PyMOL Python script that loads the backbone (N, CA, C, O; Angstrom):
from pymol import cmd

cmd.read_pdbstr("""\
ATOM      1  N   MET A   1     -16.083  -4.060 -11.376  1.00  0.00           N
ATOM      2  CA  MET A   1     -14.980  -4.693 -12.555  1.00  0.00           C
ATOM      3  C   MET A   1     -14.381  -5.718 -12.050  1.00  0.00           C
ATOM      4  O   MET A   1     -13.579  -5.563 -11.129  1.00  0.00           O
ATOM      5  N   LYS A   2     -14.694  -7.075 -12.620  1.00  0.00           N
ATOM      6  CA  LYS A   2     -14.391  -8.154 -12.321  1.00  0.00           C
ATOM      7  C   LYS A   2     -12.666  -8.091 -12.870  1.00  0.00           C
ATOM      8  O   LYS A   2     -12.262  -7.391 -13.799  1.00  0.00           O
ATOM      9  N   THR A   3     -11.845  -8.997 -12.042  1.00  0.00           N
ATOM     10  CA  THR A   3     -10.802  -9.582 -12.528  1.00  0.00           C
ATOM     11  C   THR A   3     -10.110 -10.719 -11.696  1.00  0.00           C
ATOM     12  O   THR A   3     -10.464 -11.228 -10.632  1.00  0.00           O
ATOM     13  N   SER A   4      -9.214 -10.923 -12.349  1.00  0.00           N
ATOM     14  CA  SER A   4      -8.297 -12.295 -11.388  1.00  0.00           C
ATOM     15  C   SER A   4      -6.877 -11.524 -11.041  1.00  0.00           C
ATOM     16  O   SER A   4      -6.202 -10.687 -11.641  1.00  0.00           O
ATOM     17  N   LEU A   5      -6.747 -12.257  -9.704  1.00  0.00           N
ATOM     18  CA  LEU A   5      -5.297 -12.072  -9.121  1.00  0.00           C
ATOM     19  C   LEU A   5      -4.920 -13.438  -8.552  1.00  0.00           C
ATOM     20  O   LEU A   5      -5.532 -14.421  -8.135  1.00  0.00           O
ATOM     21  N   GLU A   6      -3.426 -13.011  -8.745  1.00  0.00           N
ATOM     22  CA  GLU A   6      -2.752 -13.918  -8.187  1.00  0.00           C
ATOM     23  C   GLU A   6      -2.227 -13.714  -6.525  1.00  0.00           C
ATOM     24  O   GLU A   6      -1.358 -12.861  -6.343  1.00  0.00           O
ATOM     25  N   ILE A   7      -2.692 -14.406  -5.444  1.00  0.00           N
ATOM     26  CA  ILE A   7      -2.440 -14.013  -4.544  1.00  0.00           C
ATOM     27  C   ILE A   7      -1.960 -15.069  -3.646  1.00  0.00           C
ATOM     28  O   ILE A   7      -2.648 -16.078  -3.490  1.00  0.00           O
ATOM     29  N   PRO A   8      -0.620 -14.896  -2.926  1.00  0.00           N
ATOM     30  CA  PRO A   8       0.076 -16.126  -2.216  1.00  0.00           C
ATOM     31  C   PRO A   8      -1.022 -16.643  -1.223  1.00  0.00           C
ATOM     32  O   PRO A   8      -1.943 -16.026  -0.689  1.00  0.00           O
ATOM     33  N   ASP A   9      -0.602 -18.129  -1.122  1.00  0.00           N
ATOM     34  CA  ASP A   9      -1.700 -18.747  -0.454  1.00  0.00           C
ATOM     35  C   ASP A   9      -2.117 -18.370   1.085  1.00  0.00           C
ATOM     36  O   ASP A   9      -3.258 -18.255   1.533  1.00  0.00           O
ATOM     37  N   ASP A  10      -0.700 -18.189   1.859  1.00  0.00           N
ATOM     38  CA  ASP A  10      -0.865 -17.546   3.129  1.00  0.00           C
ATOM     39  C   ASP A  10      -1.534 -16.392   3.213  1.00  0.00           C
ATOM     40  O   ASP A  10      -2.421 -16.466   4.063  1.00  0.00           O
ATOM     41  N   LEU A  11      -1.451 -15.050   2.520  1.00  0.00           N
ATOM     42  CA  LEU A  11      -1.915 -14.102   2.492  1.00  0.00           C
ATOM     43  C   LEU A  11      -3.405 -14.338   2.436  1.00  0.00           C
ATOM     44  O   LEU A  11      -4.002 -14.048   3.473  1.00  0.00           O
ATOM     45  N   TYR A  12      -3.953 -14.692   1.677  1.00  0.00           N
ATOM     46  CA  TYR A  12      -5.417 -15.320   0.812  1.00  0.00           C
ATOM     47  C   TYR A  12      -6.042 -15.780   2.041  1.00  0.00           C
ATOM     48  O   TYR A  12      -7.087 -15.239   2.403  1.00  0.00           O
ATOM     49  N   ARG A  13      -5.396 -16.941   2.888  1.00  0.00           N
ATOM     50  CA  ARG A  13      -6.112 -17.419   3.886  1.00  0.00           C
ATOM     51  C   ARG A  13      -6.167 -16.214   5.069  1.00  0.00           C
ATOM     52  O   ARG A  13      -7.217 -16.099   5.702  1.00  0.00           O
ATOM     53  N   GLN A  14      -5.038 -15.320   5.365  1.00  0.00           N
ATOM     54  CA  GLN A  14      -5.446 -14.502   6.475  1.00  0.00           C
ATOM     55  C   GLN A  14      -6.472 -13.519   5.821  1.00  0.00           C
ATOM     56  O   GLN A  14      -7.515 -13.099   6.321  1.00  0.00           O
ATOM     57  N   ALA A  15      -6.109 -13.333   4.978  1.00  0.00           N
ATOM     58  CA  ALA A  15      -7.756 -12.220   4.382  1.00  0.00           C
ATOM     59  C   ALA A  15      -9.001 -12.889   4.098  1.00  0.00           C
ATOM     60  O   ALA A  15      -9.958 -12.125   3.964  1.00  0.00           O
ATOM     61  N   GLU A  16      -9.257 -14.250   3.960  1.00  0.00           N
ATOM     62  CA  GLU A  16     -10.483 -14.808   4.219  1.00  0.00           C
ATOM     63  C   GLU A  16     -10.567 -15.029   5.665  1.00  0.00           C
ATOM     64  O   GLU A  16     -11.750 -15.043   6.005  1.00  0.00           O
ATOM     65  N   ALA A  17      -9.846 -15.189   6.545  1.00  0.00           N
ATOM     66  CA  ALA A  17      -9.815 -15.269   8.190  1.00  0.00           C
ATOM     67  C   ALA A  17     -10.667 -14.010   8.630  1.00  0.00           C
ATOM     68  O   ALA A  17     -11.753 -14.134   9.196  1.00  0.00           O
ATOM     69  N   ARG A  18     -10.019 -12.633   8.289  1.00  0.00           N
ATOM     70  CA  ARG A  18     -10.111 -11.397   8.528  1.00  0.00           C
ATOM     71  C   ARG A  18     -11.105 -11.289   8.073  1.00  0.00           C
ATOM     72  O   ARG A  18     -11.837 -10.812   8.940  1.00  0.00           O
ATOM     73  N   ALA A  19     -11.980 -11.546   6.611  1.00  0.00           N
ATOM     74  CA  ALA A  19     -13.109 -11.243   5.950  1.00  0.00           C
ATOM     75  C   ALA A  19     -14.202 -11.758   7.030  1.00  0.00           C
ATOM     76  O   ALA A  19     -15.105 -11.068   7.505  1.00  0.00           O
ATOM     77  N   ALA A  20     -13.925 -13.135   7.320  1.00  0.00           N
ATOM     78  CA  ALA A  20     -15.015 -13.891   7.997  1.00  0.00           C
ATOM     79  C   ALA A  20     -15.424 -13.100   9.455  1.00  0.00           C
ATOM     80  O   ALA A  20     -16.520 -12.868   9.966  1.00  0.00           O
ATOM     81  N   ARG A  21     -14.094 -12.811   9.865  1.00  0.00           N
ATOM     82  CA  ARG A  21     -14.037 -12.318  11.348  1.00  0.00           C
ATOM     83  C   ARG A  21     -15.480 -10.916  11.296  1.00  0.00           C
ATOM     84  O   ARG A  21     -16.475 -10.641  11.967  1.00  0.00           O
ATOM     85  N   GLU A  22     -14.902 -10.472  10.283  1.00  0.00           N
ATOM     86  CA  GLU A  22     -15.503  -9.059  10.124  1.00  0.00           C
ATOM     87  C   GLU A  22     -16.773  -8.814   9.581  1.00  0.00           C
ATOM     88  O   GLU A  22     -17.361  -7.732   9.581  1.00  0.00           O
ATOM     89  N   ARG A  23     -17.402 -10.540   8.830  1.00  0.00           N
ATOM     90  CA  ARG A  23     -18.696 -10.822   8.180  1.00  0.00           C
ATOM     91  C   ARG A  23     -18.800  -9.500   6.999  1.00  0.00           C
ATOM     92  O   ARG A  23     -19.626  -8.603   6.830  1.00  0.00           O
ATOM     93  N   ARG A  24     -17.544  -9.882   6.315  1.00  0.00           N
ATOM     94  CA  ARG A  24     -17.479  -9.147   5.223  1.00  0.00           C
ATOM     95  C   ARG A  24     -17.199  -9.863   3.999  1.00  0.00           C
ATOM     96  O   ARG A  24     -16.810 -11.011   4.210  1.00  0.00           O
ATOM     97  N   GLU A  25     -17.294  -9.472   2.566  1.00  0.00           N
ATOM     98  CA  GLU A  25     -17.005 -10.172   1.942  1.00  0.00           C
ATOM     99  C   GLU A  25     -15.308  -9.788   1.332  1.00  0.00           C
ATOM    100  O   GLU A  25     -14.908  -8.625   1.399  1.00  0.00           O
ATOM    101  N   ILE A  26     -14.427 -10.890   0.760  1.00  0.00           N
ATOM    102  CA  ILE A  26     -12.860 -10.712   0.411  1.00  0.00           C
ATOM    103  C   ILE A  26     -12.697  -9.636  -0.646  1.00  0.00           C
ATOM    104  O   ILE A  26     -11.621  -9.048  -0.751  1.00  0.00           O
ATOM    105  N   ASN A  27     -13.811  -9.335  -1.498  1.00  0.00           N
ATOM    106  CA  ASN A  27     -13.646  -8.470  -2.420  1.00  0.00           C
ATOM    107  C   ASN A  27     -13.691  -6.908  -1.790  1.00  0.00           C
ATOM    108  O   ASN A  27     -13.030  -5.951  -2.193  1.00  0.00           O
ATOM    109  N   ASP A  28     -14.566  -6.926  -0.793  1.00  0.00           N
ATOM    110  CA  ASP A  28     -14.691  -5.488   0.051  1.00  0.00           C
ATOM    111  C   ASP A  28     -13.138  -5.295   0.789  1.00  0.00           C
ATOM    112  O   ASP A  28     -12.397  -4.314   0.717  1.00  0.00           O
ATOM    113  N   LEU A  29     -12.960  -6.382   1.404  1.00  0.00           N
ATOM    114  CA  LEU A  29     -11.437  -6.245   2.077  1.00  0.00           C
ATOM    115  C   LEU A  29     -10.192  -5.526   0.833  1.00  0.00           C
ATOM    116  O   LEU A  29      -9.371  -4.620   0.982  1.00  0.00           O
ATOM    117  N   VAL A  30     -10.461  -6.243  -0.164  1.00  0.00           N
ATOM    118  CA  VAL A  30      -9.256  -6.114  -1.293  1.00  0.00           C
ATOM    119  C   VAL A  30      -9.401  -4.430  -1.638  1.00  0.00           C
ATOM    120  O   VAL A  30      -8.460  -3.648  -1.507  1.00  0.00           O
ATOM    121  N   SER A  31     -10.550  -4.102  -2.027  1.00  0.00           N
ATOM    122  CA  SER A  31     -10.983  -2.890  -2.370  1.00  0.00           C
ATOM    123  C   SER A  31     -10.361  -1.868  -1.345  1.00  0.00           C
ATOM    124  O   SER A  31      -9.515  -1.095  -1.793  1.00  0.00           O
ATOM    125  N   ASP A  32     -10.728  -1.781   0.107  1.00  0.00           N
ATOM    126  CA  ASP A  32     -10.327  -1.148   1.238  1.00  0.00           C
ATOM    127  C   ASP A  32      -8.754  -0.954   1.208  1.00  0.00           C
ATOM    128  O   ASP A  32      -8.123   0.093   1.353  1.00  0.00           O
ATOM    129  N   GLY A  33      -8.316  -2.160   0.996  1.00  0.00           N
ATOM    130  CA  GLY A  33      -6.719  -2.449   0.994  1.00  0.00           C
ATOM    131  C   GLY A  33      -5.833  -1.587  -0.019  1.00  0.00           C
ATOM    132  O   GLY A  33      -4.697  -1.138   0.137  1.00  0.00           O
ATOM    133  N   LEU A  34      -6.792  -1.486  -1.214  1.00  0.00           N
ATOM    134  CA  LEU A  34      -6.430  -0.768  -2.499  1.00  0.00           C
ATOM    135  C   LEU A  34      -6.526   0.753  -2.415  1.00  0.00           C
ATOM    136  O   LEU A  34      -5.773   1.542  -2.987  1.00  0.00           O
ATOM    137  N   ARG A  35      -7.689   1.095  -1.523  1.00  0.00           N
ATOM    138  CA  ARG A  35      -7.808   2.592  -1.176  1.00  0.00           C
ATOM    139  C   ARG A  35      -6.715   2.998  -0.252  1.00  0.00           C
ATOM    140  O   ARG A  35      -5.977   3.968  -0.423  1.00  0.00           O
ATOM    141  N   LEU A  36      -6.685   2.202   0.697  1.00  0.00           N
ATOM    142  CA  LEU A  36      -5.646   2.689   1.982  1.00  0.00           C
ATOM    143  C   LEU A  36      -3.857   2.730   1.037  1.00  0.00           C
ATOM    144  O   LEU A  36      -2.849   3.324   1.420  1.00  0.00           O
ATOM    145  N   VAL A  37      -4.012   1.955  -0.117  1.00  0.00           N
ATOM    146  CA  VAL A  37      -2.431   1.537  -0.393  1.00  0.00           C
ATOM    147  C   VAL A  37      -2.585   3.235  -1.426  1.00  0.00           C
ATOM    148  O   VAL A  37      -1.797   4.147  -1.174  1.00  0.00           O
ATOM    149  N   LEU A  38      -3.478   3.372  -2.324  1.00  0.00           N
ATOM    150  CA  LEU A  38      -3.334   4.597  -3.554  1.00  0.00           C
ATOM    151  C   LEU A  38      -3.768   5.882  -2.822  1.00  0.00           C
ATOM    152  O   LEU A  38      -3.780   6.982  -3.375  1.00  0.00           O
ATOM    153  N   GLY A  39      -4.103   5.681  -1.613  1.00  0.00           N
ATOM    154  CA  GLY A  39      -4.300   7.021  -0.770  1.00  0.00           C
ATOM    155  C   GLY A  39      -3.065   7.462   0.164  1.00  0.00           C
ATOM    156  O   GLY A  39      -3.015   8.491   0.837  1.00  0.00           O
ATOM    157  N   ALA A  40      -2.100   6.482   0.062  1.00  0.00           N
ATOM    158  CA  ALA A  40      -0.776   6.361   1.077  1.00  0.00           C
ATOM    159  C   ALA A  40       0.073   8.168   0.984  1.00  0.00           C
ATOM    160  O   ALA A  40       0.499   8.878   1.894  1.00  0.00           O
ATOM    161  N   GLY A  41       0.045   8.320  -0.055  1.00  0.00           N
ATOM    162  CA  GLY A  41       0.616   9.696  -0.209  1.00  0.00           C
ATOM    163  C   GLY A  41      -0.011  10.946   0.036  1.00  0.00           C
ATOM    164  O   GLY A  41       0.622  12.001   0.043  1.00  0.00           O
ATOM    165  N   LYS A  42      -1.216  10.866   0.234  1.00  0.00           N
ATOM    166  CA  LYS A  42      -2.063  12.179   0.937  1.00  0.00           C
ATOM    167  C   LYS A  42      -1.661  11.697   2.386  1.00  0.00           C
ATOM    168  O   LYS A  42      -1.114  12.500   3.142  1.00  0.00           O
ATOM    169  N   TRP A  43      -1.915  10.439   2.777  1.00  0.00           N
ATOM    170  CA  TRP A  43      -1.731  10.007   4.258  1.00  0.00           C
ATOM    171  C   TRP A  43      -0.092  10.772   4.933  1.00  0.00           C
ATOM    172  O   TRP A  43       0.101  11.416   5.964  1.00  0.00           O
ATOM    173  N   GLU A  44       0.697  10.420   4.022  1.00  0.00           N
ATOM    174  CA  GLU A  44       2.472  10.810   4.207  1.00  0.00           C
ATOM    175  C   GLU A  44       2.525  11.938   4.163  1.00  0.00           C
ATOM    176  O   GLU A  44       3.450  12.462   4.785  1.00  0.00           O
ATOM    177  N   ALA A  45       1.590  12.793   3.435  1.00  0.00           N
ATOM    178  CA  ALA A  45       1.763  14.167   3.251  1.00  0.00           C
ATOM    179  C   ALA A  45       0.977  14.898   4.543  1.00  0.00           C
ATOM    180  O   ALA A  45       1.585  15.902   4.915  1.00  0.00           O
ATOM    181  N   SER A  46      -0.456  14.563   5.441  1.00  0.00           N
ATOM    182  CA  SER A  46      -0.903  14.824   6.505  1.00  0.00           C
ATOM    183  C   SER A  46       0.069  14.519   7.776  1.00  0.00           C
ATOM    184  O   SER A  46       0.327  15.366   8.631  1.00  0.00           O
ATOM    185  N   ARG A  47       0.535  13.282   7.776  1.00  0.00           N
ATOM    186  CA  ARG A  47       1.647  13.061   8.631  1.00  0.00           C
ATOM    187  C   ARG A  47       2.890  13.988   8.599  1.00  0.00           C
ATOM    188  O   ARG A  47       3.315  14.348   9.697  1.00  0.00           O
ATOM    189  N   THR A  48       3.405  14.338   7.699  1.00  0.00           N
ATOM    190  CA  THR A  48       4.879  15.350   7.647  1.00  0.00           C
ATOM    191  C   THR A  48       4.382  16.865   7.941  1.00  0.00           C
ATOM    192  O   THR A  48       5.189  17.769   8.161  1.00  0.00           O
ATOM    193  N   SER A  49       2.813  17.081   7.921  1.00  0.00           N
ATOM    194  CA  SER A  49       2.777  18.265   8.084  1.00  0.00           C
ATOM    195  C   SER A  49       2.242  18.347   9.530  1.00  0.00           C
ATOM    196  O   SER A  49       2.239  19.401  10.166  1.00  0.00           O
ATOM    197  N   ALA A  50       1.727  17.011  10.076  1.00  0.00           N
ATOM    198  CA  ALA A  50       1.111  17.324  11.426  1.00  0.00           C
ATOM    199  C   ALA A  50       2.564  17.398  12.400  1.00  0.00           C
ATOM    200  O   ALA A  50       2.716  18.103  13.397  1.00  0.00           O
ATOM    201  N   LEU A  51       3.597  16.424  11.773  1.00  0.00           N
ATOM    202  CA  LEU A  51       5.003  16.579  12.612  1.00  0.00           C
ATOM    203  C   LEU A  51       5.577  17.803  12.659  1.00  0.00           C
ATOM    204  O   LEU A  51       6.105  18.288  13.660  1.00  0.00           O
ATOM    205  N   ALA A  52       5.471  18.388  11.433  1.00  0.00           N
ATOM    206  CA  ALA A  52       6.063  19.961  11.272  1.00  0.00           C
ATOM    207  C   ALA A  52       5.374  20.834  12.250  1.00  0.00           C
ATOM    208  O   ALA A  52       5.993  21.546  13.041  1.00  0.00           O
ATOM    209  N   ALA A  53       4.310  20.781  12.195  1.00  0.00           N
ATOM    210  CA  ALA A  53       3.284  21.527  13.283  1.00  0.00           C
ATOM    211  C   ALA A  53       4.023  21.447  14.467  1.00  0.00           C
ATOM    212  O   ALA A  53       4.682  22.371  14.944  1.00  0.00           O
ATOM    213  N   LEU A  54       3.837  19.724  15.176  1.00  0.00           N
ATOM    214  CA  LEU A  54       4.524  19.793  16.336  1.00  0.00           C
ATOM    215  C   LEU A  54       5.644  19.720  16.761  1.00  0.00           C
ATOM    216  O   LEU A  54       5.900  19.198  17.846  1.00  0.00           O
ATOM    217  N   GLU A  55       6.503  20.222  15.995  1.00  0.00           N
ATOM    218  CA  GLU A  55       7.990  20.580  16.099  1.00  0.00           C
ATOM    219  C   GLU A  55       8.100  21.707  16.038  1.00  0.00           C
ATOM    220  O   GLU A  55       9.149  22.151  16.506  1.00  0.00           O
ATOM    221  N   LYS A  56       7.049  22.763  15.417  1.00  0.00           N
ATOM    222  CA  LYS A  56       7.378  24.021  15.659  1.00  0.00           C
ATOM    223  C   LYS A  56       6.470  24.521  16.795  1.00  0.00           C
ATOM    224  O   LYS A  56       6.506  25.740  16.962  1.00  0.00           O
ATOM    225  N   VAL A  57       5.791  23.928  17.480  1.00  0.00           N
ATOM    226  CA  VAL A  57       4.986  24.081  18.832  1.00  0.00           C
ATOM    227  C   VAL A  57       6.385  23.701  20.056  1.00  0.00           C
ATOM    228  O   VAL A  57       6.494  24.210  21.172  1.00  0.00           O
ATOM    229  N   ARG A  58       7.286  22.722  19.454  1.00  0.00           N
ATOM    230  CA  ARG A  58       7.805  21.952  20.735  1.00  0.00           C
ATOM    231  C   ARG A  58       8.937  23.486  20.648  1.00  0.00           C
ATOM    232  O   ARG A  58       9.430  23.916  21.691  1.00  0.00           O
ATOM    233  N   ARG A  59       9.200  24.114  19.390  1.00  0.00           N
ATOM    234  CA  ARG A  59      10.184  25.146  19.704  1.00  0.00           C
ATOM    235  C   ARG A  59       9.591  26.405  20.174  1.00  0.00           C
ATOM    236  O   ARG A  59      10.378  27.056  20.860  1.00  0.00           O
ATOM    237  N   HIS A  60       8.384  26.964  19.999  1.00  0.00           N
ATOM    238  CA  HIS A  60       7.654  28.248  20.265  1.00  0.00           C
ATOM    239  C   HIS A  60       6.832  27.874  20.691  1.00  0.00           C
ATOM    240  O   HIS A  60       5.932  27.885  19.851  1.00  0.00           O
ATOM    241  N   PRO A  61       6.302  27.238  22.189  1.00  0.00           N
ATOM    242  CA  PRO A  61       4.738  26.697  22.789  1.00  0.00           C
ATOM    243  C   PRO A  61       4.232  28.050  22.900  1.00  0.00           C
ATOM    244  O   PRO A  61       4.693  29.152  23.200  1.00  0.00           O
ATOM    245  N   PRO A  62       3.081  27.552  22.536  1.00  0.00           N
ATOM    246  CA  PRO A  62       1.853  28.861  22.698  1.00  0.00           C
ATOM    247  C   PRO A  62       1.082  28.479  23.623  1.00  0.00           C
ATOM    248  O   PRO A  62       0.164  29.157  24.084  1.00  0.00           O
ATOM    249  N   TYR A  63       1.418  27.264  24.000  1.00  0.00           N
ATOM    250  CA  TYR A  63       0.366  26.440  25.261  1.00  0.00           C
ATOM    251  C   TYR A  63       1.359  26.134  26.688  1.00  0.00           C
ATOM    252  O   TYR A  63       2.577  26.031  26.831  1.00  0.00           O
ATOM    253  N   PRO A  64       0.335  26.059  27.527  1.00  0.00           N
ATOM    254  CA  PRO A  64       1.237  26.005  29.024  1.00  0.00           C
ATOM    255  C   PRO A  64       2.238  24.637  28.984  1.00  0.00           C
ATOM    256  O   PRO A  64       1.986  23.612  28.351  1.00  0.00           O
ATOM    257  N   PRO A  65       3.111  24.814  29.591  1.00  0.00           N
ATOM    258  CA  PRO A  65       4.371  23.523  29.404  1.00  0.00           C
ATOM    259  C   PRO A  65       3.434  22.191  29.439  1.00  0.00           C
ATOM    260  O   PRO A  65       3.586  21.376  28.529  1.00  0.00           O
ATOM    261  N   GLY A  66       2.497  21.950  30.427  1.00  0.00           N
ATOM    262  CA  GLY A  66       2.116  20.516  30.569  1.00  0.00           C
ATOM    263  C   GLY A  66       1.332  20.074  29.284  1.00  0.00           C
ATOM    264  O   GLY A  66       1.169  18.863  29.135  1.00  0.00           O
ATOM    265  N   ARG A  67       0.742  21.082  28.180  1.00  0.00           N
ATOM    266  CA  ARG A  67       0.233  20.524  27.305  1.00  0.00           C
ATOM    267  C   ARG A  67       1.287  20.430  26.136  1.00  0.00           C
ATOM    268  O   ARG A  67       1.066  19.795  25.105  1.00  0.00           O
ATOM    269  N   VAL A  68       2.384  21.077  26.376  1.00  0.00           N
ATOM    270  CA  VAL A  68       3.309  20.936  25.245  1.00  0.00           C
ATOM    271  C   VAL A  68       4.042  19.505  25.309  1.00  0.00           C
ATOM    272  O   VAL A  68       4.510  18.913  24.336  1.00  0.00           O
ATOM    273  N   GLN A  69       4.050  19.047  26.702  1.00  0.00           N
ATOM    274  CA  GLN A  69       4.763  17.793  26.869  1.00  0.00           C
ATOM    275  C   GLN A  69       3.875  17.072  26.143  1.00  0.00           C
ATOM    276  O   GLN A  69       4.381  16.543  25.154  1.00  0.00           O
ATOM    277  N   ILE A  70       2.806  16.891  26.293  1.00  0.00           N
ATOM    278  CA  ILE A  70       1.485  15.876  25.792  1.00  0.00           C
ATOM    279  C   ILE A  70       1.879  15.880  24.206  1.00  0.00           C
ATOM    280  O   ILE A  70       2.150  14.818  23.645  1.00  0.00           O
ATOM    281  N   MET A  71       1.894  16.866  23.658  1.00  0.00           N
ATOM    282  CA  MET A  71       2.331  16.920  22.320  1.00  0.00           C
ATOM    283  C   MET A  71       3.186  16.582  21.899  1.00  0.00           C
ATOM    284  O   MET A  71       3.066  15.943  20.854  1.00  0.00           O
ATOM    285  N   ILE A  72       4.669  16.829  22.511  1.00  0.00           N
ATOM    286  CA  ILE A  72       5.869  16.325  22.010  1.00  0.00           C
ATOM    287  C   ILE A  72       5.798  14.852  22.264  1.00  0.00           C
ATOM    288  O   ILE A  72       6.390  14.167  21.430  1.00  0.00           O
ATOM    289  N   GLU A  73       5.130  14.152  23.350  1.00  0.00           N
ATOM    290  CA  GLU A  73       4.988  12.953  23.542  1.00  0.00           C
ATOM    291  C   GLU A  73       4.297  11.958  22.663  1.00  0.00           C
ATOM    292  O   GLU A  73       4.399  10.733  22.719  1.00  0.00           O
ATOM    293  N   GLU A  74       3.553  12.704  21.815  1.00  0.00           N
ATOM    294  CA  GLU A  74       2.639  12.527  20.501  1.00  0.00           C
ATOM    295  C   GLU A  74       3.474  12.460  19.206  1.00  0.00           C
ATOM    296  O   GLU A  74       3.198  11.713  18.268  1.00  0.00           O
ATOM    297  N   ALA A  75       4.352  13.171  19.234  1.00  0.00           N
ATOM    298  CA  ALA A  75       5.163  13.602  18.416  1.00  0.00           C
ATOM    299  C   ALA A  75       6.139  12.277  17.933  1.00  0.00           C
ATOM    300  O   ALA A  75       6.414  11.576  16.959  1.00  0.00           O
ATOM    301  N   ASN A  76       6.405  12.464  19.196  1.00  0.00           N
ATOM    302  CA  ASN A  76       7.872  10.963  19.233  1.00  0.00           C
ATOM    303  C   ASN A  76       7.352   9.957  19.138  1.00  0.00           C
ATOM    304  O   ASN A  76       7.966   8.980  18.709  1.00  0.00           O
ATOM    305  N   ARG A  77       5.562   9.874  19.653  1.00  0.00           N
ATOM    306  CA  ARG A  77       5.263   8.429  19.385  1.00  0.00           C
ATOM    307  C   ARG A  77       4.720   8.198  17.867  1.00  0.00           C
ATOM    308  O   ARG A  77       4.434   7.049  17.530  1.00  0.00           O
ATOM    309  N   LEU A  78       4.582   9.221  16.996  1.00  0.00           N
ATOM    310  CA  LEU A  78       4.534   9.449  15.476  1.00  0.00           C
ATOM    311  C   LEU A  78       5.796   9.023  14.827  1.00  0.00           C
ATOM    312  O   LEU A  78       5.934   8.214  13.909  1.00  0.00           O
ATOM    313  N   ARG A  79       6.587   9.626  15.388  1.00  0.00           N
ATOM    314  CA  ARG A  79       7.660   9.029  14.831  1.00  0.00           C
ATOM    315  C   ARG A  79       8.403   7.681  15.053  1.00  0.00           C
ATOM    316  O   ARG A  79       9.427   7.404  14.428  1.00  0.00           O
ATOM    317  N   LYS A  80       7.904   6.956  15.864  1.00  0.00           N
ATOM    318  CA  LYS A  80       8.567   5.984  16.107  1.00  0.00           C
ATOM    319  C   LYS A  80       7.760   4.802  15.471  1.00  0.00           C
ATOM    320  O   LYS A  80       8.324   3.712  15.373  1.00  0.00           O
ATOM    321  N   GLU A  81       6.626   4.937  15.086  1.00  0.00           N
ATOM    322  CA  GLU A  81       5.427   4.371  14.064  1.00  0.00           C
ATOM    323  C   GLU A  81       6.004   4.296  12.565  1.00  0.00           C
ATOM    324  O   GLU A  81       6.442   5.240  11.907  1.00  0.00           O
ATOM    325  N   SER A  82       5.891   2.813  12.144  1.00  0.00           N
ATOM    326  CA  SER A  82       6.248   2.717  10.506  1.00  0.00           C
ATOM    327  C   SER A  82       5.500   3.417   9.995  1.00  0.00           C
ATOM    328  O   SER A  82       6.059   3.990   9.059  1.00  0.00           O
ATOM    329  N   TRP A  83       4.249   3.764  10.129  1.00  0.00           N
ATOM    330  CA  TRP A  83       3.049   4.002   9.450  1.00  0.00           C
ATOM    331  C   TRP A  83       3.394   3.302   8.013  1.00  0.00           C
ATOM    332  O   TRP A  83       3.818   3.913   7.032  1.00  0.00           O
ATOM    333  N   GLU A  84       3.166   2.094   8.073  1.00  0.00           N
ATOM    334  CA  GLU A  84       3.214   1.114   6.933  1.00  0.00           C
ATOM    335  C   GLU A  84       2.213   0.568   7.017  1.00  0.00           C
ATOM    336  O   GLU A  84       1.925  -0.321   6.216  1.00  0.00           O
TER     337      GLU A  84
END
""", "prot")
cmd.dss("prot")
cmd.show_as("cartoon", "prot")
cmd.util.cbc("prot")
cmd.orient("prot")
């Protein structure tokens, strides 16, 4: 489908540069961005599930302590990221 969009100049320049670096069309870059935004709800649900599972493992570790520590560090890293 063809459409027209108003995009701030600085954002368009960044998109244009990125598309050029990746040897892609801006249309493809915009489509990928929309897919990410529209799928964000699913991603957030997955992230929430992953964090809950890691927290459960932290409380009741079924793994050797060294493995649990790695999982705890990963959970902490995920909490610190903005995921935006």
